[in-house]
C-alpha positions as a Python dict, from the first residue, in 0.01 Angstrom:
ca = {
    (1, 'M'): (0, 0, 0),
    (2, 'K'): (83, 319, -126),
    (3, 'I'): (-37, 569, 82),
    (4, 'K'): (52, 560, 472),
    (5, 'K'): (-44, 780, 791),
    (6, 'S'): (-17, 1072, 857),
    (7, 'D'): (-38, 1136, 482),
    (8, 'N'): (-221, 1414, 310),
    (9, 'V'): (-514, 1267, 67),
    (10, 'I'): (-799, 1452, -149),
    (11, 'I'): (-1052, 1217, -204),
    (12, 'I'): (-1122, 1202, -596),
    (13, 'A'): (-1466, 943, -539),
    (14, 'G'): (-1781, 942, -326),
    (15, 'K'): (-1974, 1147, -171),
    (16, 'D'): (-1704, 1347, 2),
    (17, 'K'): (-1607, 1353, -334),
    (18, 'G'): (-1306, 1722, -354),
    (19, 'K'): (-1237, 1676, 31),
    (20, 'K'): (-945, 1675, 141),
    (21, 'G'): (-756, 1590, 523),
    (22, 'K'): (-517, 1329, 718),
    (23, 'V'): (-513, 1007, 698),
    (24, 'I'): (-539, 873, 1064),
    (25, 'K'): (-577, 490, 1028),
    (26, 'A'): (-434, 233, 778),
    (27, 'L'): (-550, -82, 701),
    (28, 'P'): (-336, -321, 446),
    (29, 'S'): (-527, -636, 462),
    (30, 'Q'): (-859, -470, 383),
    (31, 'D'): (-683, -209, 129),
    (32, 'R'): (-869, 67, 292),
    (33, 'I'): (-817, 373, 499),
    (34, 'V'): (-923, 630, 775),
    (35, 'V'): (-968, 967, 655),
    (36, 'E'): (-1026, 1262, 912),
    (37, 'G'): (-1345, 1480, 861),
    (38, 'A'): (-1467, 1248, 531),
    (39, 'N'): (-1728, 961, 514),
    (40, 'I'): (-1859, 1060, 814),
    (41, 'K'): (-2058, 763, 996),
    (42, 'K'): (-2358, 809, 1309),
    (43, 'R'): (-2307, 519, 1596),
    (44, 'H'): (-2539, 513, 1852),
    (45, 'M'): (-2398, 429, 2187),
    (46, 'R'): (-2556, 272, 2454),
    (47, 'P'): (-2565, 429, 2874),
    (48, 'K'): (-2260, 289, 3041),
    (49, 'K'): (-2368, 383, 3370),
    (50, 'S'): (-2701, 367, 3489),
    (51, 'G'): (-2846, 753, 3537),
    (52, 'Q'): (-2620, 844, 3197),
    (53, 'K'): (-2789, 907, 2901),
    (54, 'G'): (-2705, 708, 2552),
    (55, 'Q'): (-2564, 942, 2279),
    (56, 'I'): (-2458, 966, 1916),
    (57, 'V'): (-2138, 1038, 1799),
    (58, 'E'): (-2025, 1077, 1444),
    (59, 'I'): (-1642, 866, 1402),
    (60, 'P'): (-1497, 800, 1056),
    (61, 'A'): (-1575, 541, 842),
    (62, 'S'): (-1312, 362, 607),
    (63, 'I'): (-1266, 419, 241),
    (64, 'H'): (-1084, 228, -29),
    (65, 'I'): (-745, 323, -112),
    (66, 'S'): (-903, 415, -512),
    (67, 'N'): (-1090, 660, -397),
    (68, 'V'): (-826, 843, -265),
    (69, 'Q'): (-569, 1035, -427),
    (70, 'I'): (-185, 1171, -191),
    (71, 'I'): (-160, 1569, -157),
    (72, 'E'): (245, 1644, -311),
    (73, 'S'): (349, 1933, -40),
    (74, 'K'): (539, 2169, -225),
    (75, 'T'): (288, 2177, -516),
    (76, 'G'): (-96, 2087, -338),
    (77, 'E'): (-164, 1858, -598),
    (78, 'P'): (-317, 1509, -590),
    (79, 'T'): (-68, 1248, -753),
    (80, 'R'): (22, 910, -843),
    (81, 'I'): (295, 718, -633),
    (82, 'G'): (610, 608, -719),
    (83, 'T'): (850, 399, -525),
    (84, 'K'): (1249, 363, -643),
    (85, 'I'): (1593, 272, -449),
    (86, 'V'): (1833, 490, -358),
    (87, 'N'): (2116, 343, -140),
    (88, 'G'): (1946, -3, -111),
    (89, 'K'): (1645, 189, 58),
    (90, 'K'): (1273, 161, -159),
    (91, 'I'): (1143, 593, -137),
    (92, 'R'): (850, 711, -223),
    (93, 'I'): (820, 933, -537),
    (94, 'S'): (512, 1138, -685),
    (95, 'K'): (468, 1031, -1110),
    (96, 'K'): (372, 1434, -1156),
    (97, 'T'): (749, 1565, -1017),
    (98, 'G'): (947, 1294, -975),
    (99, 'A'): (987, 1449, -611),
    (100, 'E'): (1067, 1251, -284),
    (101, 'I'): (776, 1177, -51),
}
């Protein structure tokens, strides 16, 4: 999976198309990520103690990685990701500019 935790991404498909956010969580086994402020779902929570009220909590749900693109830090535009081996280490590069991500 080419997108990692704490990357800045833009959503390119779905109901939240055009929104930008930071990756909170990556789920590589499912090819999904959780983006901050996108794909918000409402969760009904039961009261934990007697006398306490139940509540509705909004939590971000996961998005498939094919629906997002990483934002290049210099230009601020979406780009695809490639890999390159430098000094025996694999690094991620931008397909648009060739710069390291």
